[in-house]
C-alpha positions as CSV (number, residue, x, y, z in Angstrom):
1,M,107.9,43.7,143.8
2,K,111.4,44.9,144.7
3,K,113.4,45.6,141.5
4,N,116.9,45.2,142.8
5,I,118.7,42.9,140.2
6,I,121.0,43.9,137.4
7,D,120.8,41.1,134.8
8,T,124.4,41.1,133.5
9,H,123.8,38.6,130.7
10,I,121.2,39.5,128.1
11,H,121.5,38.6,124.4
12,A,119.6,39.7,121.3
13,W,120.3,38.7,117.7
14,N,119.0,39.7,114.4
15,L,119.7,37.1,111.7
16,E,119.0,39.7,108.9
17,K,121.6,42.2,110.2
18,A,124.5,40.1,111.5
19,R,126.1,36.6,111.1
20,Y,125.9,34.2,114.0
21,A,128.2,31.3,112.8
22,W,127.4,29.2,115.9
23,L,123.7,29.0,114.8
24,D,124.6,27.4,111.5
25,G,122.7,24.0,111.4
26,D,121.1,24.7,114.8
27,T,117.7,23.0,115.0
28,S,116.7,24.4,118.4
29,I,114.4,27.3,119.3
30,L,117.5,29.6,119.3
31,N,117.8,29.6,115.5
32,R,115.7,32.7,114.8
33,T,115.9,36.4,115.5
34,Y,115.4,37.4,119.1
35,L,114.9,41.1,119.9
36,L,114.3,42.8,123.3
37,D,110.6,43.5,122.6
38,E,110.1,39.8,123.6
39,L,112.1,40.1,126.8
40,I,111.2,43.5,128.3
41,P,107.6,42.6,129.1
42,E,109.0,39.4,130.8
43,M,111.1,41.6,133.1
44,T,108.0,43.1,134.7
45,H,107.3,39.7,136.3
46,T,110.8,39.5,137.9
47,P,113.0,41.4,140.4
48,V,115.2,42.5,137.4
49,A,115.5,46.3,137.2
50,G,117.5,46.2,134.0
51,G,120.6,44.7,132.5
52,I,123.7,44.5,130.4
53,M,123.6,43.1,126.9
54,V,126.4,40.8,125.9
55,Q,127.8,40.0,122.4
56,A,126.6,36.9,120.6
57,A,128.8,37.1,117.5
58,N,132.4,38.0,116.7
59,N,131.5,41.0,114.6
60,L,130.8,44.6,114.9
61,E,127.3,44.3,113.4
62,D,126.2,42.4,116.5
63,T,127.6,45.1,118.7
64,D,125.7,47.8,116.7
65,I,122.5,45.8,117.2
66,M,123.0,45.9,121.0
67,L,123.9,49.6,121.0
68,E,120.7,50.4,119.1
69,A,118.7,48.4,121.7
70,A,120.4,50.3,124.5
71,D,119.2,53.5,122.9
72,K,115.6,52.2,122.6
73,Y,115.1,50.6,126.0
74,E,115.8,52.4,129.2
75,E,116.2,49.0,131.0
76,I,119.5,48.4,129.1
77,M,122.3,49.8,131.2
78,G,125.2,49.0,128.9
79,V,126.7,46.7,126.3
80,V,129.5,44.2,126.4
81,G,130.6,44.3,122.7
82,W,133.1,42.8,120.4
83,L,136.5,44.0,119.2
84,P,139.0,42.4,116.8
85,L,141.4,41.3,119.5
86,K,143.8,39.7,117.0
87,S,144.4,43.2,115.6
88,P,145.5,45.5,118.5
89,D,146.0,48.5,116.2
90,E,142.4,48.2,115.1
91,V,141.3,47.8,118.7
92,Q,143.1,51.0,119.6
93,R,141.5,52.8,116.6
94,L,138.0,51.6,117.4
95,L,138.3,52.5,121.0
96,E,139.5,56.0,120.2
97,E,137.1,56.7,117.4
98,R,133.9,55.0,118.7
99,F,133.8,53.4,122.2
100,L,136.0,55.2,124.7
101,H,133.5,58.1,125.0
102,D,130.4,56.0,124.5
103,T,128.8,55.5,127.9
104,R,126.8,52.5,126.6
105,F,130.0,50.5,125.9
106,K,130.9,48.7,129.1
107,G,133.1,45.8,128.2
108,V,134.4,43.3,125.6
109,R,133.9,39.6,124.8
110,H,135.0,37.1,122.2
111,L,133.4,33.7,121.7
112,I,136.5,31.8,122.7
113,H,134.6,28.6,123.1
114,N,134.0,28.5,119.4
115,E,137.7,28.7,118.6
116,A,139.6,25.5,117.9
117,D,142.5,26.6,120.2
118,P,141.4,26.7,123.9
119,G,144.5,29.0,124.4
120,W,143.2,31.5,121.9
121,L,143.5,34.4,124.4
122,L,147.2,33.7,124.9
123,Q,148.2,34.7,121.3
124,P,150.7,37.7,121.4
125,E,148.4,39.9,119.4
126,V,145.4,39.1,121.6
127,L,147.3,39.7,124.8
128,K,148.4,43.1,123.5
129,S,144.7,44.0,122.9
130,L,143.8,42.8,126.4
131,E,146.6,45.0,127.7
132,I,145.0,47.9,125.9
133,L,141.6,47.1,127.5
134,A,143.3,47.0,130.9
135,S,144.9,50.4,130.3
136,Y,141.5,51.9,129.9
137,D,139.9,49.9,132.7
138,I,137.6,48.1,130.3
139,P,136.6,44.7,131.6
140,Y,136.6,41.4,129.7
141,D,134.0,38.7,129.8
142,V,135.5,35.2,129.6
143,V,133.1,32.6,128.0
144,G,134.8,29.3,128.8
145,I,133.2,25.9,128.9
146,N,136.0,23.6,130.0
147,D,139.1,23.3,132.2
148,D,141.4,24.4,129.4
149,H,139.5,27.7,129.0
150,L,139.8,28.2,132.7
151,K,143.5,27.5,132.7
152,T,143.9,30.0,129.9
153,A,142.0,32.6,131.9
154,I,144.4,32.0,134.8
155,E,147.4,32.5,132.5
156,V,145.9,35.7,131.2
157,S,145.3,37.0,134.8
158,K,149.0,36.3,135.6
159,K,150.3,38.1,132.5
160,I,147.9,41.0,132.8
161,P,146.9,41.1,136.5
162,S,145.3,44.6,136.2
163,L,142.7,43.3,133.6
164,K,139.3,43.0,135.1
165,M,137.7,39.7,134.0
166,V,134.4,37.9,134.8
167,L,133.9,34.2,134.3
168,D,130.6,33.9,132.4
169,H,128.4,31.1,133.5
170,L,131.0,30.2,136.2
171,N,133.0,28.6,133.4
172,Q,130.3,25.8,133.1
173,P,130.7,23.9,136.4
174,P,130.4,20.1,136.4
175,V,126.7,20.2,137.6
176,K,125.9,17.0,135.7
177,S,128.9,14.9,136.7
178,G,129.3,12.9,139.8
179,D,132.6,14.7,140.6
180,R,131.0,17.8,142.2
181,F,133.8,20.2,142.1
182,G,137.0,18.4,141.0
183,T,139.4,20.2,138.7
184,W,136.9,23.0,138.1
185,G,136.8,23.8,141.8
186,A,140.6,23.8,142.1
187,L,141.0,26.1,139.1
188,M,138.2,28.5,140.3
189,T,140.0,28.7,143.7
190,E,143.3,29.5,141.9
191,I,141.9,32.2,139.7
192,A,140.0,33.8,142.6
193,S,143.3,34.7,144.2
194,N,143.4,37.7,141.7
195,E,141.0,40.3,143.1
196,N,140.3,41.6,139.6
197,I,138.6,38.4,138.7
198,Y,134.8,38.1,139.2
199,A,132.3,35.2,138.8
200,K,129.0,35.5,136.9
201,I,126.3,33.3,138.2
202,S,124.4,32.6,135.0
203,G,123.6,29.9,132.4
204,L,123.4,27.1,135.0
205,G,120.1,25.7,133.9
206,T,121.4,24.8,130.5
207,A,124.7,23.6,132.1
208,S,122.8,21.2,134.4
209,G,122.6,18.4,131.8
210,N,118.8,18.3,132.5
211,P,117.4,21.4,130.9
212,S,113.8,20.2,131.2
213,G,114.0,19.0,134.8
214,W,116.7,20.9,136.7
215,T,116.0,22.3,140.1
216,A,117.5,24.9,142.4
217,E,119.0,22.1,144.5
218,D,121.0,20.9,141.4
219,I,123.0,24.1,141.2
220,T,123.1,25.3,144.8
221,P,126.3,23.6,145.7
222,H,128.3,25.2,142.8
223,I,126.9,28.6,143.6
224,D,127.7,28.2,147.3
225,Y,131.2,27.1,146.4
226,V,131.8,30.1,144.2
227,L,130.4,32.5,146.7
228,K,132.8,31.2,149.3
229,V,135.8,31.2,147.0
230,F,135.3,34.6,145.4
231,G,133.3,36.2,148.3
232,A,130.1,38.1,148.1
233,D,132.1,41.2,146.8
234,R,133.1,39.5,143.5
235,C,130.0,37.7,142.2
236,F,127.0,38.9,140.3
237,M,124.0,37.5,138.3
238,G,123.0,36.9,134.7
239,G,119.9,35.5,133.1
240,D,121.4,34.4,129.8
241,W,118.2,35.1,127.8
242,P,117.3,33.8,125.2
243,V,119.7,30.8,125.5
244,S,118.1,30.2,128.9
245,L,114.8,29.4,127.2
246,L,116.3,26.0,126.5
247,A,115.9,25.3,130.2
248,G,112.8,27.2,131.2
249,S,111.2,30.7,131.3
250,Y,113.0,33.9,132.2
251,K,110.7,34.2,135.3
252,M,111.5,30.7,136.4
253,H,115.3,31.2,136.2
254,W,115.1,34.3,138.4
255,E,112.8,32.6,140.9
256,R,115.3,29.8,141.3
257,Y,118.4,32.1,141.4
258,T,116.9,34.4,144.0
259,Q,115.7,31.4,146.1
260,I,119.3,30.1,146.2
261,I,121.0,33.5,146.8
262,N,118.5,34.4,149.6
263,S,119.2,31.0,151.3
264,L,122.9,31.4,151.2
265,L,123.5,35.1,151.9
266,N,122.3,37.8,154.3
267,Q,120.5,40.9,153.0
268,D,123.7,43.1,152.6
269,E,125.5,40.3,150.8
270,S,122.6,39.6,148.6
271,E,122.4,43.3,147.5
272,K,126.1,43.1,146.5
273,V,125.5,40.0,144.3
274,Y,122.2,41.3,142.9
275,W,123.4,44.7,141.7
276,K,126.2,46.5,143.6
277,N,129.0,44.4,142.3
278,A,127.7,44.5,138.7
279,A,127.3,48.2,138.9
280,R,130.9,48.6,140.0
281,F,132.3,46.1,137.5
282,Y,130.5,47.5,134.5
283,R,130.5,51.2,135.6
284,V,126.7,51.4,135.7
285,N,125.2,54.7,136.9
286,H,121.6,53.8,136.9
287,R,119.7,54.1,140.1
288,I,118.6,50.8,141.7
289,N,115.7,50.9,144.1
290,S,117.0,48.4,146.7
């Protein structure tokens, strides 16, 4: 099996070592510790060569858990961690003391969808921190779930056009609504005009509104739309494990994603979306056997 995909959205969490506020009261299968010793064997049954871990809590303990995993597993190509964006001086200090020279540290994310204010990123202190990231060419993952989050990302891109950002899970497109593209589509087209903005094709099974019965056909139109708006040079893939388990196995997700990509793109374009764009965005130096 060809191993030519970088999975740019892998989580792990340890409930004994970090606080995950969003799991408070959660009664789903997600409310337990998930470590990579469960995922790595599953990768062998997929075209995934390795991946990027992405923060799951707004604290440094979660980032440390991911960095430890990156040391343990050669399949982990980097970590998108967390920084206290409301404290730009602390962001600068942590970068200088810990992360600027750490080759495992590839980007930053904050769980903005758990904040009461959808414009959280537009606070002056946060914008200053994002400017610091841009000055070091450190990319930012935007985890938005509604049009207001997407509008905020557009404003950030206008204020800091040099900041590289990727829209996690395509900012949750309206897969389950009758209005196929609507406002989401218009906003995605607008933000795509900034060439430093990328789209992450991930998390669409859980966004489908039918986690137990979604099909490749359900999400193909939205993936096709994004590929046309952003182009094959600014899209890449993510599995969203273990959240994706709510909508099926790791193997099943990659079977459906690759079915869609291979039906929409030629081989050269597919290679870009499968690994080349991700390697460029996250500064990955691992060799991919494509």
